[in-house]
PALO-250547 format. One record per residue: x, z, y of N, C-alpha, C, O, CB in turn. Coordinates in steps of 0.02 Angstrom, whole numbers. Each point is the difference from the previous one (the first is absolute). Glycine has a CB too. Layout:
N
+--------+--------+--------+--------+--------+--------+--------+--------+--------+--------+--------+--------+--------+--------+--------+
!    npx !    npz !    npy !   capx !   capz !   capy !    cpx !    cpz !    cpy !    opx !    opz !    opy !   cbpx !   cbpz !   cbpy !
+--------+--------+--------+--------+--------+--------+--------+--------+--------+--------+--------+--------+--------+--------+--------+
!      X !      Z !      Y !      X !      Z !      Y !      X !      Z !      Y !      X !      Z !      Y !      X !      Z !      Y !
...
+--------+--------+--------+--------+--------+--------+--------+--------+--------+--------+--------+--------+--------+--------+--------+
//
This chain:
160
+--------+--------+--------+--------+--------+--------+--------+--------+--------+--------+--------+--------+--------+--------+--------+
!    npx !    npz !    npy !   capx !   capz !   capy !    cpx !    cpz !    cpy !    opx !    opz !    opy !   cbpx !   cbpz !   cbpy !
+--------+--------+--------+--------+--------+--------+--------+--------+--------+--------+--------+--------+--------+--------+--------+
!  -1880 !  -1345 !   -102 !      8 !     57 !     46 !     35 !    -26 !     63 !     47 !    -39 !     -4 !    -41 !    123 !    -92 !
!    -30 !    -61 !    152 !     29 !    -20 !     63 !     70 !     30 !      9 !     15 !     53 !    -28 !   -130 !    -62 !     78 !
!    156 !    -24 !    -12 !     69 !     23 !     11 !      0 !     68 !     34 !     40 !     44 !    -19 !     -2 !   -162 !     27 !
!    -80 !    129 !     42 !     -2 !     63 !     36 !    -18 !     58 !    -46 !     32 !     53 !      3 !    -64 !   -114 !    100 !
!    -18 !     52 !   -145 !    -20 !     52 !    -47 !     56 !     14 !    -50 !     13 !     57 !    -18 !   -134 !    -90 !     32 !
!    153 !    -20 !    -37 !     55 !      8 !    -48 !     58 !     40 !     31 !     29 !     42 !    -33 !    -61 !   -151 !    -21 !
!     47 !     95 !    116 !     54 !     36 !     35 !    -19 !     74 !      9 !     42 !     44 !     -9 !     -8 !   -149 !     68 !
!    -97 !    118 !    -42 !    -23 !     69 !      8 !      4 !     38 !    -66 !     22 !     57 !     -2 !    -98 !    -93 !     96 !
!     55 !      5 !   -148 !      2 !     32 !    -66 !     72 !      9 !    -22 !     17 !     50 !    -32 !   -128 !   -101 !      2 !
!    155 !      4 !     47 !     71 !      9 !    -13 !     27 !     61 !     36 !     39 !     38 !    -29 !    -27 !   -162 !     13 !
!    -31 !    134 !     78 !     21 !     58 !     38 !    -22 !     65 !    -33 !     39 !     46 !     -8 !    -44 !   -113 !    112 !
!    -59 !     70 !   -124 !    -25 !     59 !    -35 !     38 !     12 !    -65 !     17 !     57 !    -17 !   -131 !    -77 !     68 !
!    126 !    -34 !    -87 !     37 !      7 !    -63 !     71 !     26 !     11 !     23 !     42 !    -38 !    -92 !   -136 !     -9 !
!    102 !     68 !     98 !     68 !     23 !     14 !      2 !     73 !     22 !     47 !     36 !    -18 !    -17 !   -153 !     51 !
!    -80 !    138 !      5 !     -2 !     71 !     21 !     -1 !     45 !    -62 !     39 !     47 !     -5 !   -100 !    -79 !    111 !
!     16 !     17 !   -152 !     -7 !     42 !    -60 !     60 !    -10 !    -47 !     25 !     49 !    -28 !   -149 !    -56 !     38 !
!    146 !    -54 !    -19 !     53 !    -15 !    -47 !     67 !     30 !     21 !     33 !     34 !    -39 !    -93 !   -139 !     10 !
!     81 !     93 !     90 !     65 !     24 !     23 !      3 !     76 !      1 !     48 !     30 !    -24 !    -35 !   -134 !     92 !
!    -65 !    136 !    -39 !     -1 !     73 !      2 !     -4 !     28 !    -71 !     30 !     52 !    -15 !    -85 !    -56 !    129 !
!     17 !    -29 !   -157 !     -6 !     23 !    -69 !     66 !     -5 !    -38 !     17 !     45 !    -38 !   -135 !    -80 !     39 !
!    154 !    -19 !      9 !     66 !     -7 !    -32 !     47 !     55 !     24 !     35 !     32 !    -40 !    -51 !   -157 !     31 !
!     17 !    137 !     75 !     42 !     53 !     27 !    -17 !     67 !    -30 !     45 !     38 !    -19 !    -35 !   -101 !    124 !
!    -75 !     78 !   -111 !    -21 !     64 !    -29 !     21 !      6 !    -73 !     24 !     53 !    -22 !   -120 !    -51 !    101 !
!     88 !    -55 !   -117 !     19 !      2 !    -71 !     75 !     12 !     -7 !     21 !     40 !    -42 !   -116 !   -118 !     15 !
!    135 !     44 !     67 !     72 !     10 !     -3 !     19 !     71 !     23 !     40 !     33 !    -32 !    -22 !   -157 !     53 !
!    -48 !    146 !     34 !     15 !     67 !     26 !    -19 !     55 !    -49 !     39 !     47 !     -9 !    -56 !    -91 !    123 !
!    -41 !     39 !   -144 !    -21 !     49 !    -50 !     46 !     -3 !    -61 !     16 !     52 !    -29 !   -135 !    -60 !     69 !
!    140 !    -51 !    -58 !     47 !     -7 !    -56 !     66 !     36 !     14 !     27 !     33 !    -44 !    -80 !   -142 !     16 !
!     78 !    102 !     88 !     63 !     33 !     19 !     -7 !     75 !     -1 !     39 !     35 !    -32 !     -8 !   -134 !    103 !
!    -82 !    124 !    -37 !     -9 !     73 !      2 !    -21 !     29 !    -67 !     20 !     55 !    -18 !    -51 !    -65 !    138 !
!     -9 !    -27 !   -157 !    -23 !     23 !    -66 !     57 !      6 !    -51 !      1 !     48 !    -39 !   -109 !   -101 !     63 !
!    154 !      6 !    -23 !     57 !      5 !    -46 !     42 !     61 !     15 !     21 !     36 !    -45 !    -19 !   -161 !     34 !
!     10 !    137 !     75 !     40 !     58 !     18 !    -36 !     65 !    -17 !     30 !     46 !    -27 !     24 !   -113 !    119 !
!   -118 !     70 !    -75 !    -38 !     61 !    -15 !     -3 !     13 !    -75 !      2 !     58 !    -21 !    -70 !    -77 !    125 !
!     62 !    -33 !   -144 !      0 !      9 !    -73 !     65 !     30 !    -24 !      1 !     42 !    -45 !    -80 !   -139 !     34 !
!    134 !     75 !     41 !     65 !     29 !    -18 !      4 !     73 !     17 !     26 !     40 !    -38 !     26 !   -151 !     55 !
!    -78 !    129 !     42 !      1 !     70 !     21 !    -45 !     41 !    -46 !     17 !     56 !    -20 !      4 !    -89 !    140 !
!    -79 !      6 !   -137 !    -47 !     36 !    -43 !     27 !     12 !    -70 !    -18 !     48 !    -33 !    -75 !    -98 !     98 !
!    137 !      6 !    -88 !     29 !     10 !    -66 !     43 !     64 !     -2 !      8 !     31 !    -53 !     -8 !   -155 !     34 !
!     26 !    144 !     76 !     40 !     61 !      5 !    -41 !     59 !     27 !     12 !     57 !    -18 !     90 !   -128 !     35 !
!   -149 !     57 !     28 !    -39 !     52 !     34 !    -75 !    -17 !     -4 !    -29 !    -19 !     50 !    126 !     42 !     28 !
!   -128 !    -15 !   -137 !    -71 !    -20 !     -7 !    -48 !     40 !     44 !    -56 !    -23 !     12 !     84 !    -10 !   -127 !
!     -8 !     90 !    139 !    -44 !     41 !     43 !     -5 !    -27 !     71 !    -38 !     27 !     40 !     68 !     72 !   -109 !
!      6 !   -152 !     85 !      0 !    -28 !     68 !    -49 !    -58 !      7 !      1 !    -36 !     50 !    118 !     70 !    -39 !
!   -162 !    -43 !    -60 !    -46 !    -57 !      1 !    -42 !     -2 !     65 !     -5 !    -52 !     32 !      0 !     56 !   -157 !
!    -24 !     52 !    143 !    -42 !      3 !     60 !     37 !    -20 !     63 !    -28 !    -34 !     43 !    -37 !    123 !    -98 !
!    127 !    -67 !     61 !     39 !    -17 !     59 !     19 !    -74 !      1 !      5 !    -31 !     53 !     40 !    148 !    -51 !
!    -35 !   -145 !    -61 !     23 !    -70 !     -4 !    -57 !    -50 !      4 !     10 !    -58 !     19 !     85 !     97 !    -87 !
!   -155 !    -18 !     50 !    -56 !    -46 !     -2 !    -10 !    -36 !     67 !     -6 !    -62 !      2 !    -48 !    135 !    -88 !
!     52 !    -36 !    140 !    -11 !    -30 !     66 !     56 !    -49 !     18 !    -12 !    -52 !     29 !    -49 !    155 !      7 !
!    123 !    -86 !    -55 !     56 !    -44 !     14 !     -5 !    -66 !    -39 !     24 !    -52 !     23 !     46 !    152 !      0 !
!   -102 !    -98 !    -80 !     -7 !    -61 !    -40 !    -56 !    -44 !     28 !      7 !    -61 !      2 !     35 !    122 !   -104 !
!    -98 !    -30 !    122 !    -57 !    -41 !     21 !      1 !    -23 !     72 !    -35 !    -47 !     18 !    -29 !    109 !   -102 !
!    105 !    -31 !    126 !      1 !    -18 !     71 !     12 !    -75 !     12 !    -34 !    -29 !     43 !     76 !    143 !    -20 !
!      4 !   -147 !    -57 !     10 !    -71 !     14 !    -60 !    -43 !    -19 !     -3 !    -59 !     18 !    123 !     77 !    -37 !
!   -168 !     10 !    -16 !    -59 !    -38 !    -18 !    -50 !     -9 !     56 !    -45 !    -42 !     -5 !     61 !     84 !   -108 !
!     -9 !     -5 !    166 !    -48 !     -5 !     55 !      2 !    -68 !     34 !    -51 !    -24 !     25 !     61 !    147 !     -8 !
!     48 !   -153 !    -15 !      6 !    -65 !     33 !    -43 !    -53 !    -35 !    -27 !    -45 !     32 !    143 !     75 !      4 !
!   -123 !    -24 !   -102 !    -44 !    -46 !    -36 !    -72 !      7 !     23 !    -36 !    -50 !      5 !    113 !     56 !   -103 !
!    -98 !     55 !    112 !    -67 !     12 !     26 !     -8 !    -31 !     70 !    -52 !    -28 !     16 !     44 !    133 !    -84 !
!     60 !    -99 !    108 !     -3 !    -29 !     67 !     -8 !    -76 !     -4 !    -40 !    -30 !     37 !    111 !    124 !      8 !
!    -34 !   -126 !    -89 !     -5 !    -72 !     -9 !    -69 !    -20 !    -25 !    -29 !    -50 !     22 !    150 !     45 !    -46 !
!   -148 !     45 !    -23 !    -67 !    -13 !    -25 !    -51 !      6 !     57 !    -46 !    -40 !      5 !     79 !     81 !   -119 !
!    -25 !     10 !    156 !    -45 !     10 !     56 !      3 !    -60 !     48 !    -51 !    -23 !     24 !     66 !    148 !    -34 !
!     46 !   -150 !     23 !      7 !    -59 !     42 !    -37 !    -60 !    -30 !    -34 !    -36 !     36 !    144 !     79 !      4 !
!   -103 !    -53 !   -105 !    -34 !    -55 !    -34 !    -76 !     10 !      3 !    -37 !    -48 !     11 !    136 !     33 !    -87 !
!   -122 !     76 !     66 !    -71 !     14 !      2 !    -29 !    -14 !     70 !    -55 !    -26 !      6 !     71 !    114 !    -96 !
!     22 !    -70 !    142 !    -23 !    -14 !     68 !     -9 !    -75 !     12 !    -47 !    -22 !     33 !    105 !    126 !      6 !
!    -12 !   -143 !    -67 !     -7 !    -74 !      7 !    -62 !    -23 !    -37 !    -39 !    -40 !     26 !    165 !     27 !    -16 !
!   -135 !     37 !    -71 !    -59 !    -21 !    -39 !    -65 !     18 !     35 !    -48 !    -39 !     -1 !    115 !     53 !   -104 !
!    -68 !     45 !    137 !    -60 !     20 !     37 !     -9 !    -43 !     62 !    -56 !    -19 !     17 !     70 !    137 !    -59 !
!     41 !   -134 !     76 !     -4 !    -42 !     60 !    -26 !    -70 !    -18 !    -38 !    -30 !     39 !    134 !     94 !     14 !
!    -76 !    -89 !   -111 !    -22 !    -66 !    -22 !    -70 !      3 !    -32 !    -28 !    -53 !    -16 !    148 !     22 !     -2 !
!   -146 !     90 !      8 !    -65 !     11 !    -32 !     -2 !    -28 !    -71 !    -50 !    -30 !    -20 !     -3 !     27 !    133 !
!    108 !     12 !   -149 !      3 !    -25 !    -69 !    -49 !     34 !    -46 !    -20 !    -29 !    -51 !    139 !      3 !     70 !
!   -140 !     87 !     -3 !    -43 !     38 !    -45 !    -75 !    -15 !     12 !    -42 !     20 !    -40 !    130 !     69 !     36 !
!   -103 !   -122 !     59 !    -70 !    -13 !     17 !    -26 !    -66 !    -28 !    -60 !    -10 !     -4 !     77 !     78 !    106 !
!     28 !   -112 !   -121 !    -21 !    -65 !    -24 !     -3 !    -53 !     55 !     -5 !    -59 !    -14 !    -58 !    117 !    -74 !
!     65 !    -37 !    151 !      0 !    -48 !     55 !     67 !      6 !     35 !      7 !     33 !     51 !   -134 !    -25 !    -36 !
!    176 !    -42 !    -42 !     68 !      3 !     24 !      5 !    -31 !     69 !    -28 !    -53 !     14 !     72 !     49 !   -132 !
!     -8 !     40 !    162 !      9 !    -23 !     69 !     41 !    -65 !      0 !     48 !     -7 !    -38 !    -54 !    126 !     81 !
!    -12 !   -166 !     -2 !     43 !    -59 !      8 !     64 !     19 !     37 !     -1 !     37 !     49 !   -101 !   -113 !    -47 !
!    158 !     51 !    -27 !     65 !     18 !     27 !     39 !    -64 !     15 !     11 !    -41 !    -44 !    -10 !    151 !    -20 !
!     19 !   -118 !    127 !     41 !    -58 !     17 !     71 !     11 !    -26 !     18 !     55 !    -20 !    -89 !    -78 !    124 !
!    110 !    -29 !   -103 !     70 !      6 !    -21 !     37 !     48 !     45 !     40 !     40 !    -25 !    -42 !   -157 !    -19 !
!    -10 !    115 !    108 !     33 !     46 !     47 !    -20 !     72 !    -14 !     43 !     44 !      1 !    -40 !   -134 !     87 !
!    -66 !    102 !   -101 !    -23 !     68 !    -17 !     30 !     24 !    -66 !     18 !     58 !     -8 !   -124 !    -79 !     72 !
!    110 !    -25 !   -112 !     29 !     17 !    -65 !     73 !     20 !      7 !     24 !     47 !    -32 !   -102 !   -126 !    -22 !
!    114 !     42 !     97 !     70 !     18 !     14 !      5 !     68 !     35 !     45 !     39 !    -15 !    -16 !   -161 !     22 !
!    -75 !    135 !     39 !      0 !     65 !     34 !    -10 !     57 !    -51 !     34 !     51 !      3 !    -79 !   -105 !    101 !
!     -1 !     45 !   -150 !    -13 !     51 !    -50 !     60 !      7 !    -46 !     20 !     56 !    -17 !   -143 !    -80 !     21 !
!    153 !    -31 !    -24 !     59 !      2 !    -42 !     56 !     41 !     34 !     29 !     44 !    -31 !    -59 !   -156 !    -19 !
!     44 !     96 !    112 !     53 !     36 !     36 !    -19 !     72 !     15 !     43 !     44 !      4 !     -7 !   -152 !     46 !
!   -101 !    122 !    -41 !    -22 !     68 !     12 !     10 !     44 !    -62 !      7 !     61 !      6 !    -91 !   -104 !     76 !
!     86 !     13 !   -140 !      9 !     38 !    -63 !     73 !     14 !    -16 !     15 !     43 !    -41 !   -119 !    -96 !     -1 !
!    149 !     19 !     74 !     71 !      8 !    -16 !     28 !     69 !     17 !     41 !     26 !    -38 !    -29 !   -146 !     58 !
!    -32 !    153 !     35 !     29 !     66 !     14 !    -12 !     50 !    -56 !     47 !     34 !    -21 !    -64 !    -56 !    141 !
!    -44 !     27 !   -145 !    -13 !     49 !    -53 !     33 !    -21 !    -66 !     24 !     43 !    -37 !   -133 !    -14 !     92 !
!    111 !    -94 !    -69 !     32 !    -22 !    -62 !     75 !     10 !      0 !     27 !     28 !    -47 !   -118 !   -111 !     36 !
!    124 !     61 !     64 !     73 !      5 !      3 !     23 !     72 !     11 !     49 !     22 !    -31 !    -45 !   -138 !     75 !
!    -38 !    152 !      1 !     19 !     70 !     11 !    -12 !     41 !    -64 !     39 !     44 !    -16 !    -68 !    -54 !    139 !
!    -25 !     -6 !   -158 !    -14 !     35 !    -63 !     53 !    -15 !    -53 !     21 !     45 !    -36 !   -142 !    -49 !     64 !
!    140 !    -59 !    -33 !     51 !    -19 !    -49 !     65 !     37 !     11 !     27 !     32 !    -45 !    -80 !   -145 !     37 !
!     79 !    109 !     69 !     65 !     29 !     15 !     -2 !     77 !      1 !     43 !     33 !    -28 !    -15 !   -136 !     94 !
!    -79 !    131 !    -34 !     -1 !     73 !      7 !    -13 !     34 !    -67 !     27 !     54 !    -12 !    -68 !    -68 !    129 !
!      1 !    -15 !   -161 !    -13 !     31 !    -65 !     64 !      3 !    -42 !     12 !     49 !    -35 !   -131 !    -89 !     40 !
!    158 !    -12 !     -2 !     63 !      0 !    -39 !     48 !     53 !     28 !     30 !     38 !    -38 !    -45 !   -161 !     12 !
!     21 !    125 !     91 !     45 !     50 !     30 !    -29 !     70 !     -8 !     38 !     48 !     -8 !      2 !   -134 !     90 !
!   -105 !     93 !    -79 !    -29 !     65 !    -11 !     12 !     23 !    -72 !     10 !     59 !    -12 !    -98 !    -83 !    100 !
!     86 !    -22 !   -135 !     16 !     17 !    -69 !     70 !     27 !     -7 !     13 !     47 !    -38 !    -92 !   -134 !      0 !
!    126 !     58 !     76 !     69 !     24 !     -2 !      6 !     69 !     31 !     36 !     43 !    -26 !      3 !   -161 !     31 !
!    -74 !    130 !     51 !      0 !     65 !     32 !    -32 !     52 !    -47 !     25 !     56 !     -6 !    -30 !   -110 !    121 !
!    -49 !     35 !   -147 !    -34 !     46 !    -47 !     44 !     15 !    -60 !      0 !     56 !    -25 !   -111 !   -100 !     62 !
!    149 !     -5 !    -60 !     46 !     12 !    -56 !     53 !     50 !     21 !     18 !     44 !    -39 !    -39 !   -161 !     -5 !
!     47 !    110 !    104 !     49 !     49 !     24 !    -32 !     69 !      6 !     32 !     50 !    -15 !     29 !   -142 !     78 !
!   -123 !     94 !    -40 !    -36 !     64 !      4 !    -10 !     31 !    -69 !      3 !     61 !     -7 !    -59 !   -102 !    110 !
!     43 !     -1 !   -152 !     -8 !     25 !    -69 !     66 !     30 !    -25 !     -1 !     52 !    -33 !    -89 !   -138 !     12 !
!    145 !     54 !     35 !     65 !     26 !    -20 !     14 !     67 !     36 !     27 !     46 !    -30 !     16 !   -163 !      9 !
!    -61 !    120 !     84 !      9 !     62 !     37 !    -43 !     56 !    -29 !     21 !     57 !     -4 !      5 !   -124 !    108 !
!    -86 !     50 !   -126 !    -45 !     48 !    -29 !     28 !     31 !    -63 !    -14 !     58 !    -17 !    -82 !   -121 !     65 !
!    137 !     25 !    -83 !     31 !     27 !    -61 !     45 !     59 !     16 !      3 !     48 !    -38 !     -9 !   -161 !    -14 !
!     42 !    109 !    107 !     47 !     53 !     17 !    -27 !     50 !     51 !     17 !     59 !     -2 !     73 !   -139 !    -22 !
!   -133 !     56 !     69 !    -27 !     43 !     54 !    -75 !     -9 !      4 !    -25 !    -31 !     47 !    134 !     23 !     17 !
!   -147 !     35 !   -112 !    -73 !    -12 !     -1 !    -36 !     23 !     62 !    -53 !    -25 !     17 !     59 !     36 !   -139 !
!     22 !     38 !    157 !    -33 !     24 !     61 !      0 !    -52 !     56 !    -37 !      6 !     48 !     72 !    110 !    -80 !
!      7 !   -167 !     26 !      3 !    -53 !     50 !    -41 !    -62 !    -19 !      1 !    -49 !     37 !    112 !     90 !     -7 !
!   -148 !    -38 !    -85 !    -37 !    -59 !    -24 !    -48 !    -26 !     53 !     -1 !    -60 !     14 !     10 !    103 !   -130 !
!    -48 !      1 !    146 !    -46 !    -24 !     51 !     34 !     -8 !     67 !     -8 !    -51 !     33 !    -85 !    107 !    -93 !
!    131 !     -5 !     80 !     31 !      0 !     66 !     40 !    -64 !     13 !    -10 !    -33 !     51 !     15 !    157 !    -56 !
!     38 !   -141 !    -40 !     43 !    -58 !     11 !    -24 !    -61 !    -39 !     -7 !    -54 !     28 !    103 !    132 !     -8 !
!   -110 !    -69 !    -84 !    -18 !    -58 !    -41 !    -61 !    -37 !     25 !      2 !    -60 !     11 !     47 !    119 !   -107 !
!   -105 !    -23 !    105 !    -62 !    -32 !     20 !      2 !    -18 !     74 !    -22 !    -55 !     19 !    -39 !    120 !   -107 !
!     87 !    -23 !    130 !      1 !    -14 !     72 !     42 !    -62 !     14 !    -20 !    -42 !     41 !      6 !    165 !    -16 !
!     71 !   -130 !    -58 !     41 !    -60 !     11 !    -37 !    -63 !    -24 !      3 !    -52 !     32 !    102 !    122 !    -45 !
!   -140 !    -63 !    -42 !    -38 !    -58 !    -26 !    -56 !    -20 !     47 !    -15 !    -59 !      8 !     43 !     96 !   -125 !
!    -60 !     12 !    148 !    -54 !    -14 !     46 !     26 !    -36 !     62 !    -36 !    -40 !     31 !    -27 !    141 !    -72 !
!    125 !    -88 !     60 !     29 !    -36 !     57 !      3 !    -75 !    -14 !    -12 !    -40 !     45 !     80 !    142 !    -15 !
!    -53 !   -120 !    -92 !      1 !    -71 !    -18 !    -71 !    -28 !      0 !    -12 !    -57 !     18 !    116 !     76 !    -88 !
!   -151 !     23 !     48 !    -71 !    -19 !     -3 !    -26 !    -23 !     68 !    -44 !    -43 !      4 !     28 !    124 !    -98 !
!     42 !    -51 !    147 !    -23 !    -17 !     68 !      1 !    -75 !     14 !    -44 !    -26 !     33 !     85 !    137 !      4 !
!      9 !   -145 !    -63 !      6 !    -71 !     14 !    -51 !    -41 !    -38 !    -21 !    -53 !     23 !    142 !     70 !     -1 !
!   -140 !      6 !    -81 !    -54 !    -33 !    -35 !    -66 !     10 !     38 !    -40 !    -47 !      5 !     99 !     65 !   -115 !
!    -69 !     42 !    137 !    -60 !     13 !     39 !     -2 !    -44 !     63 !    -53 !    -25 !     19 !     51 !    143 !    -62 !
!     60 !   -126 !     75 !      2 !    -44 !     59 !    -16 !    -72 !    -19 !    -34 !    -35 !     37 !    120 !    111 !     15 !
!    -62 !    -98 !   -110 !    -17 !    -67 !    -24 !    -75 !     -7 !    -11 !    -30 !    -51 !     17 !    142 !     42 !    -70 !
!   -142 !     61 !     23 !    -73 !     -1 !    -11 !    -37 !     -3 !     66 !    -47 !    -38 !      8 !     62 !    102 !   -115 !
!      7 !    -23 !    155 !    -33 !      0 !     66 !      6 !    -67 !     35 !    -47 !    -24 !     31 !     70 !    146 !    -22 !
!     36 !   -153 !    -14 !      9 !    -66 !     31 !    -48 !    -50 !    -31 !    -32 !    -39 !     36 !    153 !     65 !    -12 !
!   -125 !    -26 !    -90 !    -46 !    -46 !    -34 !    -72 !     15 !     20 !    -39 !    -47 !     14 !    119 !     38 !   -110 !
!    -99 !     72 !     97 !    -68 !     19 !     18 !    -17 !    -24 !     70 !    -53 !    -30 !     11 !     62 !    130 !    -86 !
!     35 !    -87 !    124 !    -13 !    -21 !     69 !     -1 !    -76 !      7 !    -42 !    -27 !     36 !     95 !    134 !      4 !
!     -7 !   -140 !    -74 !      1 !    -73 !      5 !    -63 !    -31 !    -30 !    -28 !    -47 !     29 !    152 !     50 !    -35 !
!   -147 !     24 !    -50 !    -62 !    -26 !    -30 !    -61 !     16 !     44 !    -44 !    -42 !      8 !     96 !     55 !   -122 !
!    -53 !     47 !    141 !    -58 !     21 !     38 !     -4 !    -33 !     69 !    -53 !    -22 !     21 !     59 !    130 !    -82 !
!     51 !   -112 !     95 !     -1 !    -23 !     69 !     34 !    -67 !     11 !     -9 !    -31 !     53 !      8 !    148 !    -21 !
!     40 !   -141 !    -79 !     37 !    -61 !      9 !    -31 !    -61 !    -31 !     20 !    -56 !     15 !     79 !    125 !    -10 !
!   -148 !    -58 !    -50 !    -31 !    -56 !    -35 !    -75 !      3 !     11 !    -33 !     48 !    -20 !    126 !    -51 !    -68 !
!   -120 !    -47 !    121 !    -71 !     -4 !     14 !    -30 !    -57 !    -41 !     15 !    -58 !     11 !      1 !    105 !    106 !
!    -59 !    -29 !   -165 !    -31 !    -51 !    -42 !    -70 !    -22 !     24 !    -34 !    -38 !    -33 !     98 !     86 !    -62 !
!    -84 !    -24 !    151 !    -64 !    -25 !     25 !    -36 !     51 !     35 !    -56 !    -13 !     23 !     50 !    -63 !   -112 !
+--------+--------+--------+--------+--------+--------+--------+--------+--------+--------+--------+--------+--------+--------+--------+
//
């Protein structure tokens, strides 16, 4: 395998891996807290569900970044694009925003969602207003990471 292609595939892998790790940790944090609340208030499942799954969106963003790289390289067609070392490095660095933003924001979003779950135990009327809205504010930075990766791949890397 050429060095450029290896670097590009490494970038795609890091996008999915880092964002996926962040999502798994974030869901773990919010899920543990929500489970504790549900043990006392089982009727709050619907309100807590969104707070548990929200940190998982970053994993999807990382997967999308990896998929965009695979499509750019034409990995699914059987005629893989030739990639120089410089282009491979460009793709690798283009994947870092979605991977790193996903990793960090998903973990912090899990913490915000856990706090929202605790709030829901005492003030269920605030579950969406504060719990979900605050979590979405953290989500914004994962979206910005995805957009940066998307624009860098689309406009910053020319494979031919």
